[in-house]
C-alpha positions as CSV (number, residue, x, y, z in Angstrom):
1,M,-28.0,5.1,0.4
2,I,-25.5,3.0,-1.4
3,W,-22.0,4.1,-0.4
4,G,-20.0,2.1,-2.9
5,I,-19.7,-0.7,-5.3
6,V,-16.8,-3.1,-5.4
7,R,-16.5,-4.9,-8.6
8,R,-13.8,-7.4,-9.5
9,K,-13.5,-10.5,-11.8
10,I,-13.7,-14.0,-10.4
11,T,-10.6,-16.0,-10.8
12,S,-11.5,-19.5,-9.8
13,A,-14.5,-21.9,-9.8
14,Q,-14.8,-22.5,-6.1
15,V,-18.2,-22.0,-4.5
16,I,-18.4,-18.6,-2.9
17,G,-20.5,-19.9,0.0
18,Q,-17.4,-21.6,1.4
19,S,-15.4,-18.3,1.5
20,V,-17.9,-15.7,2.8
21,S,-18.6,-15.5,6.4
22,K,-21.4,-12.9,6.3
23,I,-22.3,-10.2,3.7
24,G,-24.9,-7.5,4.0
25,P,-27.1,-5.6,3.7
26,R,-27.4,-6.7,0.1
27,C,-25.7,-9.2,-2.2
28,R,-27.0,-10.5,-5.5
29,A,-26.2,-13.1,-8.1
30,T,-24.6,-11.9,-11.3
31,A,-23.3,-13.3,-14.6
32,Q,-20.7,-16.1,-14.4
33,K,-17.1,-15.0,-13.6
34,E,-18.2,-11.6,-12.2
35,A,-19.5,-10.5,-8.9
36,I,-20.9,-7.2,-7.6
37,L,-21.1,-6.4,-3.9
38,T,-23.1,-3.4,-2.8
39,C,-23.2,-2.5,0.8
40,R,-23.5,0.2,3.4
41,G,-20.6,1.0,5.6
42,F,-18.3,1.6,2.6
43,Q,-15.5,2.6,5.0
44,R,-15.0,-1.0,6.0
45,V,-14.5,-2.0,2.3
46,Q,-12.1,0.8,1.8
47,R,-10.0,-0.4,4.7
48,S,-9.7,-3.8,3.2
49,S,-9.2,-2.5,-0.4
50,Y,-11.1,-4.6,-3.0
51,H,-11.8,-8.3,-2.5
52,I,-11.5,-11.0,-5.2
53,L,-14.4,-13.3,-4.6
54,S,-13.7,-16.9,-5.5
55,G,-16.7,-18.5,-7.2
56,N,-19.4,-18.1,-9.8
57,Y,-22.4,-16.7,-7.9
58,V,-23.0,-14.6,-4.8
59,C,-26.3,-15.0,-3.0
60,S,-27.3,-13.9,0.5
61,T,-30.4,-12.7,2.4
62,P,-30.3,-9.1,3.5
63,R,-28.1,-8.5,6.6
64,S,-27.5,-5.4,8.8
65,E,-23.8,-5.1,8.4
66,V,-20.7,-6.3,6.5
67,I,-18.6,-8.4,8.9
68,E,-15.8,-9.8,6.9
69,L,-14.8,-11.7,3.8
70,I,-12.7,-14.7,4.6
71,Q,-11.0,-17.2,2.4
72,K,-9.6,-20.4,3.9
73,G,-6.0,-19.8,5.0
74,S,-5.7,-16.1,4.5
75,F,-7.5,-12.8,4.0
76,I,-8.1,-11.5,0.5
77,G,-7.1,-7.9,-0.3
78,S,-4.4,-5.5,-1.2
79,R,-4.4,-1.8,-0.1
80,S,-1.9,-0.8,-2.8
81,R,-4.2,-1.7,-5.7
82,L,-7.4,-0.1,-4.4
83,F,-9.9,0.7,-7.2
84,S,-7.5,-0.1,-10.1
85,S,-9.5,-0.5,-13.3
86,D,-8.8,-3.3,-15.8
87,S,-9.7,-2.8,-19.4
88,G,-8.2,-5.6,-21.6
89,D,-4.5,-5.1,-22.1
90,L,-4.5,-1.7,-20.4
91,V,-4.7,-1.2,-16.6
92,D,-5.1,2.1,-14.8
93,A,-3.0,2.8,-11.7
94,V,-5.0,4.9,-9.3
95,V,-4.5,6.7,-6.0
96,P,-5.3,4.4,-3.0
97,F,-7.4,5.1,0.0
98,M,-5.1,7.3,2.2
99,G,-6.9,7.3,5.6
100,E,-10.1,8.3,7.4
101,S,-9.2,12.0,7.7
102,I,-7.2,12.4,4.5
103,T,-9.2,13.6,1.4
104,D,-6.3,14.4,-1.0
105,G,-2.6,14.5,-1.4
106,T,0.2,15.9,-3.5
107,L,1.8,13.7,-6.2
108,A,5.4,14.2,-5.1
109,K,7.2,12.2,-7.7
110,F,7.0,9.3,-10.2
111,L,9.3,6.4,-9.4
112,K,8.8,5.0,-12.9
113,Q,8.7,6.6,-16.4
114,P,6.9,5.6,-19.6
115,G,8.6,2.5,-21.1
116,D,9.8,1.2,-17.7
117,R,9.0,-2.4,-16.7
118,V,7.1,-2.8,-13.4
119,E,6.0,-5.8,-11.4
120,M,2.8,-6.3,-9.5
121,D,2.7,-4.3,-6.3
122,E,5.9,-2.4,-7.2
123,P,5.7,1.3,-6.2
124,I,5.4,3.6,-9.2
125,A,4.7,6.9,-7.5
126,Q,4.7,8.6,-4.1
127,I,2.0,10.8,-2.7
128,E,2.6,13.2,0.1
129,T,-0.2,13.9,2.6
130,D,-0.4,16.0,5.7
131,K,0.8,13.1,7.8
132,V,2.7,10.5,5.8
133,T,4.0,9.6,2.3
134,I,2.1,6.9,0.5
135,D,3.2,4.7,-2.3
136,V,1.1,4.0,-5.3
137,A,1.7,0.4,-6.4
138,S,1.2,-1.1,-9.8
139,P,-2.0,-3.2,-10.0
140,Q,-0.5,-5.5,-12.6
141,A,2.9,-6.5,-14.0
142,G,3.6,-4.8,-17.3
143,V,5.1,-1.7,-18.9
144,I,4.2,2.0,-18.1
145,Q,2.5,3.3,-21.2
146,N,1.9,6.9,-20.2
147,L,1.6,9.1,-17.1
148,I,-1.8,10.8,-16.7
149,A,-1.1,13.1,-13.7
150,K,1.8,15.5,-13.2
151,E,4.1,15.9,-10.3
152,G,3.0,18.5,-7.9
153,E,-0.7,18.0,-8.7
154,T,-3.3,17.5,-6.0
155,V,-4.9,14.1,-6.3
156,E,-7.8,12.3,-4.6
157,P,-8.4,8.6,-3.8
158,G,-9.4,6.8,-7.0
159,A,-7.8,9.3,-9.4
160,K,-5.9,7.8,-12.3
161,I,-2.2,8.7,-12.5
162,A,-0.8,6.2,-15.0
163,V,-1.7,3.6,-17.6
164,I,0.0,0.2,-17.6
165,S,0.1,-2.2,-20.6
166,K,0.2,-5.8,-19.5
167,S,1.7,-6.9,-22.8
168,G,3.9,-3.9,-23.4
169,E,2.8,-3.6,-27.0
170,G,3.0,-0.2,-28.6
171,V,4.6,1.3,-25.4
172,A,7.9,2.1,-27.0
173,Q,6.4,4.4,-29.6
174,A,4.1,6.1,-27.1
175,A,7.0,6.6,-24.7
176,S,9.2,8.1,-27.4
177,A,6.4,10.4,-28.6
178,E,5.8,11.6,-25.0
179,K,9.4,12.3,-24.3
180,A,9.8,14.2,-27.6
181,A,6.8,16.3,-26.8
182,A,8.1,17.0,-23.4
183,Q,11.5,18.3,-24.7
184,P,11.5,22.1,-25.2
185,P,12.8,23.5,-28.5
186,P,16.4,24.7,-28.4
187,A,16.7,28.3,-27.4
188,E,18.2,30.7,-29.9
189,E,21.5,32.2,-28.8
190,K,21.7,35.9,-29.1
191,P,25.0,37.2,-30.4
192,S,27.0,39.0,-27.8
193,A,30.6,40.2,-27.5
194,E,30.8,38.7,-24.0
195,K,28.4,36.8,-21.8
196,Q,26.6,38.9,-19.2
197,T,26.6,37.4,-15.7
198,P,24.4,38.7,-12.9
199,E,26.3,40.3,-10.0
200,S,24.6,37.9,-7.5
201,E,22.6,34.7,-8.0
202,A,19.3,34.2,-6.3
203,A,19.2,31.6,-3.5
204,P,17.3,28.4,-4.5
205,A,13.7,28.4,-3.4
206,V,11.9,25.1,-3.0
207,P,8.3,24.5,-2.0
208,M,7.5,23.1,1.5
209,T,6.2,19.6,1.5
210,R,2.7,19.0,2.8
211,L,4.2,17.2,5.9
212,R,6.5,20.1,6.7
213,K,3.6,22.6,6.4
214,R,1.4,20.4,8.6
215,V,4.2,20.2,11.2
216,A,4.6,24.0,11.1
217,T,0.9,24.6,11.6
218,R,0.5,22.1,14.5
219,L,3.6,23.5,16.4
220,K,2.3,27.1,16.0
221,D,-1.2,26.0,17.1
222,S,0.4,24.4,20.2
223,Q,2.2,27.7,21.1
224,N,-1.0,29.6,20.6
225,T,-3.3,27.2,22.6
226,F,-1.3,25.9,25.5
227,A,0.1,27.7,28.6
228,L,3.6,26.3,28.0
229,L,6.0,26.0,30.9
230,T,9.2,23.9,31.1
231,T,10.9,22.5,34.2
232,F,14.3,20.9,34.2
233,N,16.4,18.3,36.0
234,E,19.6,16.3,35.5
235,V,20.1,12.6,35.6
236,D,23.1,10.5,36.4
237,M,23.2,7.9,33.7
238,T,25.8,5.6,35.3
239,N,23.5,2.8,36.5
240,L,21.4,2.6,33.4
241,M,24.4,2.6,31.1
242,K,26.0,-0.1,33.2
243,L,22.8,-2.2,33.0
244,R,22.9,-1.8,29.3
245,S,26.7,-2.7,29.1
246,D,26.3,-5.8,31.3
247,Y,23.4,-7.3,29.5
248,K,23.4,-6.0,25.9
249,D,24.9,-9.2,24.4
250,A,22.6,-11.6,26.3
251,F,19.6,-9.3,25.5
252,L,20.4,-9.3,21.7
253,E,20.9,-13.0,21.7
254,K,17.6,-13.8,23.4
255,H,15.3,-11.1,21.9
256,G,17.0,-10.3,18.6
257,V,17.1,-6.6,19.2
258,K,19.6,-4.3,20.7
259,L,19.1,-2.9,24.2
260,G,19.1,0.9,24.0
261,L,18.5,3.7,26.5
262,M,15.2,4.7,25.1
263,S,13.3,1.7,26.5
264,G,14.6,2.6,30.0
265,F,13.1,6.1,29.6
266,V,9.9,4.7,28.3
267,K,9.5,2.5,31.3
268,A,10.4,5.4,33.6
269,A,7.8,7.6,31.8
270,V,5.2,4.9,32.3
271,S,5.9,4.8,36.0
272,A,5.9,8.6,36.3
273,L,2.5,8.8,34.4
274,Q,1.0,6.2,36.8
275,H,2.2,8.2,39.8
276,Q,1.0,11.5,38.3
277,P,-2.0,10.6,36.1
278,V,-2.9,14.3,35.4
279,V,0.1,14.4,33.1
280,N,-1.5,11.7,31.0
281,A,-4.8,13.6,31.0
282,V,-6.1,16.2,28.5
283,I,-8.5,19.2,28.5
284,D,-11.6,18.7,26.4
285,G,-13.7,21.9,26.4
286,D,-14.7,22.4,30.1
287,D,-13.8,18.8,31.0
288,I,-10.6,16.9,31.9
289,I,-10.3,13.4,30.4
290,Y,-8.2,11.0,32.5
291,R,-7.0,8.3,30.2
292,D,-6.7,4.8,31.7
293,Y,-4.1,3.7,29.1
294,I,-0.6,5.0,28.2
295,D,0.4,5.4,24.6
296,I,3.9,6.8,24.3
297,S,4.7,8.8,21.2
298,F,8.4,9.2,20.3
299,A,9.6,11.8,17.8
300,V,11.5,10.6,14.7
301,G,13.3,13.1,12.4
302,T,13.0,11.4,9.0
303,K,16.0,11.3,6.7
304,K,16.8,14.1,4.3
305,D,15.9,14.0,0.7
306,L,18.7,15.9,-1.1
307,T,17.3,15.7,-4.6
308,K,17.0,18.9,-6.6
309,S,13.3,19.2,-5.7
310,N,13.6,19.0,-2.0
311,F,16.5,20.3,0.2
312,L,14.5,20.0,3.4
313,S,14.1,16.9,5.6
314,K,10.9,15.1,5.0
315,G,9.7,16.2,8.4
316,L,9.1,15.1,12.0
317,V,6.8,12.1,12.5
318,V,5.7,10.8,15.8
319,P,4.9,7.0,15.9
320,V,3.1,5.7,18.9
321,I,3.9,2.7,21.2
322,R,0.5,1.4,22.1
323,N,-0.3,0.3,25.7
324,S,3.2,0.9,26.9
325,E,2.3,0.1,30.4
326,R,1.8,-3.6,29.4
327,M,5.2,-4.0,27.6
328,N,8.6,-5.1,28.9
329,F,12.0,-3.8,27.7
330,A,12.3,-6.2,24.8
331,E,8.8,-5.4,23.5
332,I,9.4,-1.7,23.7
333,E,12.8,-2.0,21.9
334,K,11.2,-4.1,19.1
335,E,8.4,-1.6,18.6
336,I,10.7,1.4,18.6
337,S,13.0,-0.3,16.0
338,T,10.0,-1.3,13.8
339,L,8.3,2.1,13.8
340,A,11.5,4.1,13.4
341,K,12.4,2.0,10.3
342,K,9.0,2.5,8.8
343,A,9.2,6.2,9.5
344,N,12.5,6.6,7.6
345,D,11.6,4.5,4.6
346,G,8.1,6.1,4.3
347,S,6.1,3.0,4.9
348,I,4.6,4.1,8.2
349,S,0.8,4.2,8.2
350,I,-1.6,6.9,9.6
351,D,-2.9,4.5,12.3
352,E,0.6,4.0,13.6
353,M,1.0,7.7,14.2
354,A,-2.6,8.5,15.5
355,G,-3.3,9.1,19.1
356,G,-0.6,9.1,21.8
357,T,-1.0,10.4,25.4
358,F,2.6,11.5,26.1
359,T,5.6,12.2,23.9
360,I,9.4,11.6,24.4
361,S,11.7,13.6,22.2
362,N,15.4,12.6,22.2
363,G,17.4,15.6,20.9
364,G,20.5,14.1,22.4
365,V,21.0,11.9,19.3
366,Y,21.8,15.2,17.4
367,G,24.0,16.5,20.2
368,S,21.5,18.8,21.9
369,L,22.6,19.8,25.4
370,L,19.4,21.5,26.5
371,S,16.1,22.5,24.9
372,T,12.5,23.3,25.6
373,P,10.3,20.9,23.6
374,I,6.9,21.9,22.3
375,I,3.8,19.8,23.2
376,N,2.3,17.6,20.5
377,P,-1.5,18.4,20.5
378,P,-3.8,17.1,21.9
379,Q,-1.4,15.8,24.6
380,S,-0.6,17.8,27.7
381,A,3.2,17.3,28.2
382,I,6.4,16.2,26.5
383,L,9.7,14.9,27.9
384,G,12.9,16.1,26.3
385,M,16.1,13.9,26.5
386,H,19.5,15.4,25.7
387,S,23.1,14.4,25.1
388,I,25.1,12.6,27.8
389,V,28.1,14.5,28.9
390,N,30.8,13.6,31.5
391,R,30.7,16.3,34.1
392,P,32.4,16.6,37.5
393,M,29.9,15.7,40.3
394,V,30.1,15.4,44.0
395,V,29.5,11.8,45.1
396,G,30.2,10.8,48.7
397,G,32.1,14.0,49.4
398,N,34.4,13.4,46.4
399,V,34.4,15.1,43.0
400,V,34.2,12.4,40.4
401,P,33.3,12.4,36.6
402,R,29.8,11.2,35.9
403,P,27.8,10.7,32.6
404,M,25.0,13.3,33.1
405,M,22.0,14.2,31.0
406,Y,19.7,17.2,31.3
407,I,16.0,16.3,31.0
408,A,13.1,18.8,30.4
409,L,9.4,18.5,30.8
410,T,7.2,21.0,28.9
411,Y,3.6,20.9,30.2
412,D,0.3,22.7,29.8
413,H,0.1,24.8,32.9
414,R,-3.7,25.2,32.4
415,L,-4.0,21.5,33.5
416,I,-0.8,20.6,35.3
417,D,0.5,22.5,38.3
418,G,4.2,23.0,38.9
419,R,4.1,20.6,41.9
420,E,2.9,17.7,39.7
421,A,5.4,18.5,37.0
422,V,8.4,18.6,39.4
423,F,7.3,15.3,41.0
424,F,6.9,13.7,37.6
425,L,10.4,14.7,36.5
426,R,11.8,13.5,39.9
427,R,10.2,10.1,39.3
428,I,11.9,9.9,35.9
429,K,15.2,10.8,37.6
430,D,14.8,8.2,40.3
431,I,13.9,5.3,37.9
432,V,16.8,6.1,35.5
433,E,19.4,6.5,38.3
434,D,18.2,3.3,40.0
435,P,16.4,0.9,37.5
436,R,15.9,-1.6,40.4
437,R,13.0,0.5,41.5
438,L,11.0,-0.9,38.5
439,L,11.6,-4.5,39.8
440,L,10.5,-3.6,43.3
441,D,7.8,-1.1,42.2
442,I,9.0,1.5,44.7
C-alpha cells in the first residue's frame, strides 16, 4: 500500500545520485526538473517534512526501507512548510504535521491578515492541540491574499488555511473586498427617551483552550485512577543556598548559565530514585515496569494571554530532562533554561514533553507554602517544592533563624509503600542539606 507521495520541484542541476544515500522501496525517473518519491513508511517522510531533491532524474532499484535523504553539508527539509502547494504566483499555506498522536487541532488565531507582507518561514497562524501550540509558517515570501479557514475551526494536517501571492498583484483589491464583506451593516437605533441599562451585566465567558481541557482531563483521570497519598518533610536550605551564593559568578562565567536551586533538587531526585527504584517504576496492567533510566519532568506554568479571546493562562506543560542521571549541574541548568523558554514562547515540541518517569513541581516560585501535587500519568510519584521561609529552628541547642522549605511527595500507594516514600523524601532532604554527599556518593 502506498502511504504517501512527496512531490517538489527540482531547483538545481546537480546529479541526484550524489545526494541520496538510500531510497526505497520504489523510486522512478520523471520529467526534467521534477521528482516524485513514493514509499512505504510515510511517517518517516512526515517527520522530515518534504525534501527538495537536487538533480534531474531519480533512479534506484527497489529497497526495503527509506533510510535518509542527505545533501552534502546539511539535511534538506523544513517542518513549517509541510505539504504547501505551489501553483504559479499563488501558494497555499497548509497545516503542518503535528505529531504522531495528534490528528487535528484548533485554529487559535491568525497572526497575519489579508494584505500583510510575510517572509518565508514567518508564522502566519497558531494552532492549538491537546499538548502544544504549533505555528503555521509561510511557505514563500509574499503577500497574504485571503484566509480560507476561520479562527476556532478544527483543522487537520494538510488543510489549507490561507493563500499567499508571491508577487502581491491584485491582493489590495481582494483584501479590501474581504474586509468590506466582513463588516456588518450599521444597526438602526431605536428612538427612546432614555437608554435602558441592565441591572447587572453578565460575567464574560470564554471557551477553554484545547490544552486547558486536556490538562483538566488528565488531572481528573489521575485522581480517579491512582491511590494518591502525600507525605511531607522540611528541608534546611542553608548549605545549598550558600553553595549557590559562593559559586554563582564562576558558574555563570564558565558555563554561560545561572546556577539555580532547581538543578540541586534534580540531582537529589536522581539520587533518591536510584536508592528507591520503585518510585521510578510504573504499573502496567498486572505487571510492574522498573525503568533503567531517569527522565525528570518539571512543571512549567506558561504565561498568560490577556487578549480579549482568552483570559486564562495557556496551561501547564511538563517538559522532560532526558537521562538526568548522566547530567551534571551545568547540563541540567542549560536544559531547564532551554525547555522553559520554549514552553513560554510556544515553540516546544511534542517530543520534548513526551515520556518522563518522575516530576518535580515548584510551587514556591508563586509563593506556595504547602501543597499536595497531583501525579502526572503514567508516572507513579511527584515531588512538590515550596517557598523558602526563614523560621526559628533549634540548632546545637540554640534557636536560630534558618531558611526552610516544605517538600511533599505524592505517590501511588498501589505501587509504593509508605516506607519507601518516606525514605525517598529523607534522601532528598539529606542531599539538599549536605550537597557534599553527591561528591562522595554517600
